[in-house]
N, C-alpha and C positions, 0 to 999 in steps of 0.2 A: 721710807720708801723713796728711792732715788731713780732718776732716769739714767740708763746706761749710756745713751747717746744724746748729744745735744740736738735739739730740734730747731728748725728755722722759726718756729713759733713757740714762745715759751709756755703757751697754754696747751700745747699738744705734744707731750712727751711720747716717745715710742715704746720704750720698755721700762719695766720697774722690777725691783727685787724687794721682797719683804722678809724681814728677819725679826727675831725676838718672839716672846710669848704671844704677842698679838697676831702672829702668823697662824696660830691655831684657831682663830675665829673664822671658821669656814663660811659662815653666813656673810660676814663682812667682806671676806675675800671674793665671794660670788657677786657682790654688788659693785665691784670695781668697774666692770665693763659698763654698767648702767649709770654710774654716778661720778665717774672720773674719766679723763681723756686717755688713761692707760689702756693699751690693747695687747700687750705682751707681758705677762706677769709670771715671775718665777718665785716660788716659795719652797724652800728646802724642806725635806721630809722631817728633819729635826730642827724646826725653826726656833725652838727655845734654847735654853742655855746649853743643853747637851750638844747642839749642833756646832758649838764653838770648837769642839775637838776636830771636826773635819776642816774648819777654817784654819786652825793652827797647823794641821798636817799639810794642807795645801800651801800655806805660807812657807813652811820649811822646804817642801818639794820645789817651789819656785825660787825662793830667795836664798836659801842655804845650799841647796843641792844643784842649783843652776839649771833646772829643767824648765823649759819655756812652754811646753805643751799644756794647754788649759785642761782642767778637770771638769767634765760635765757630769753632774749627778742626775741621771735620768731614771735611776732605780734606787731602792733603799735596801738592797740585799747585801748588807755588810756585816751582819752579826755572825754568831757561831753557827757551825754546820756539823751535823752528826751523820756518820756513815752507817751502813747496814750493820756493822759489828756493834756499834754503840746502841742502835735500836734493838738488836737481838739481846744484848746484855740487859737492857732495861726490861725487856719481855721476860727473860729468864728470872729476874729478881722478883717479878710479880706473877709468876706462873700460877701459884696457888690461888691468888685472888681472881685471876682471869678465869681459871677453871671453875671456881665457886660461883662466879657471875655468869657462867655458861657462855663464855665467849669463844667464837670460832676465829681462827687465824688463817689467812690465805695470802700467799705471796703471788703477785701478778708480774710476769716477766716482761710483758709488752706495755710500754707507756701509753700507747693508743688504747689498749684494752683497759688499763687502769683508769684513764680519764672517762672512757665510755661507761664502765661499770659504776664509777662514782657518780657521774651525771644521771644515770638511771635511778640511783638511790635518791638523789636530790629531787628528781621529778616525782618520785613516789612519796615525797613529803618528809623524808628523813632529815634529821639534823646531823651534819657530817663535820667531824673534826679533820682539818686538812693541814698536815705537818710535813713541810717539804723544805729542802735546801737551807739556805742561810736565813737566820732570823732578820726581820726588818729593823733598820735603824730609825728610831723615832717612835712616836706613840701609836701610830696606826698599824693595824694588821693589814697587809696588802697582798695576801695570797700565799704566804709561806707559814704563817701561824694564825690561820683563820678558821672560823666556823662558817660553812656555806650552807645555804638553804634556797628554797624555791621562792623567788620574788613575786610570783603570780598568785600566791595564796593569801587571801585576806586574813586568814587566821594564823599566819606564820609567826607574827610577832608574839602572839599569845602562846603558841606552841614553844617557841624558843625561850620565852621567859619562864614558862612552866617547867621546861626540861632542864634549863641550864642557867640563864642569865639572872632571873629573878630581879629584873630592873623595873623602874617605874614605867607604867604603860605609855606615858607620853614620849619616852625617849625613842628616837627613830633608829632604824638600821639603814645601811648604805648599800648601793648597788655597785658591783664591779662590772664594767661594760667593755666589750671589745671596742678598741679605739675607732675602728672604721664605722661603727654603728652609733657613735655618740650623737652626731648631728641628726640622725633619724629619730632618736628618742628624747634628746634634750634640745631646748631652744638655743643653747650656746654650744657650738661645736669647737671644743678646745681640749688640749692635752692637760689632764689632771692626774698625773701618775701617783700622787701622794694623798689623795682623798682629802684635800684641804680647801675645796671650793664647793659651794652649794649653788646649783643652777635650777631653773625651772624645767620640769619635765613637760614635754609637749602635751597639750591638753588631751588630745585624742589617744594618748598612750597611757595616761595615768591609771585608768581602770584596769589595765592589763597587768600592772605591777604594783598592787596596793601595799605590799609588804615593805616597799622601799620608797613610797611616795609620802612626803610630809603633808600635813593638813592644808598647807597653802599651795600644794602642787609642785613643790620643789623636791630635790634629792641631792644628797651629798655624794657627788660623783667621784668614782675612781675609774680612770681610763686605763686599759691594759693592752699592751702590745706583745707580740710574740718575742721580740728582741729583749724586752725587759724581763719577762717571766714566762718562758716557753710552756712549762707544764701547767701553770695556772691558766694561761691563755687557752691551751688545748682543752682543759676541763670546761671552761666557759663555752668554747666552740662546740664541744660535744653536747652540752646542754642546749645550745642554740639549734643544733642539728635535729634534736628531738622535739623541741618546743616551738622553734621559731623566735624565741626571745634571747637576744645575745648578751645576757647578763645573769649573774647570780647575786643573791643577798650575801653580803660579806660582813661579818663582825669578828671581833678579836677572839682568839682561842683562850678563853678563861671563864671563870665563874665570877667571883668577886675578889680575885687576887690579881697580881700582875700577869700580863700575857705569858703563856707558857714559853719556855726557851728550850729545855732539854726533853728527850724522849720520856724520861721518868716523870716529868711534870705533866706532859701530855697524857700519859697513862693515868696519873692521879686524877686529873680533871675528868677523863673519860669514865673511870670507875666510880667516881664520886657523884656524877650527875647521871642524867638519863639520855645522854648522847647515844644516837643509834649506831653510828659507824665512825671509826677512827682510821684514817689513812695516813700512815707514816712511811715515807719513802714509797716502796712498792708493796708494802704490807697493809692488808685490809683486816681490821679487827671489828667484829660485830657481835652483838648479843643474839643468841638463837633460842 
């Protein structure tokens, strides 16, 4: 951890960057404001060894190709992307299984309607697979390969574990929060786009979002802006418009295997588990 800028006082650095596997310790990262003089902290989405690929590419971009413009990584959407044709091909390959599972498919033309309908299902208590755009770079699902649920339900952790995750009961789930609402719900108002910092949820808010509140009153924050991820932001905003709560529970789209990447993998996870709804691109797939 190093300061980017020299300070007039050696004990009060202004900015810091964290890299290496230690950067995945979200609890420790969240304590930096409380226990160190650092006040502007940047942790790359793939802070471990995999993140070296971006560092190498940036070095070539600047040193070998002579580009002087700095690269600012404020989102992690750098992985593979699959268009409607790829999604339709995956559907066609699994048509028999989808029919035997009594699944209904509906394509929604309007992005606004897609987000509203999905938010309504989240409000109803459904477990929703959300497969959109490019896969995230790094270990966290940040709104493109995510499972989203209602953070207000005290039983949602158990529902999610029973239907899909089958994780230990003590393992928490994280909230994706509209950036402008972070200070209203968390004691620390800060940009955390990569879900790598744990901060205290405001005491008066904890009972409203029990599914994402840790036993000590904290939460592993992911802040979301429309510039970073428009469709995911609009989904959370649609949920806020219905409930008054500007966040959703976000966990990775998988059961006990790596996070899904392709449409085929998303379908496999959907059909193998008791997920209620799968939203891939503009296509909604549900059991009826």
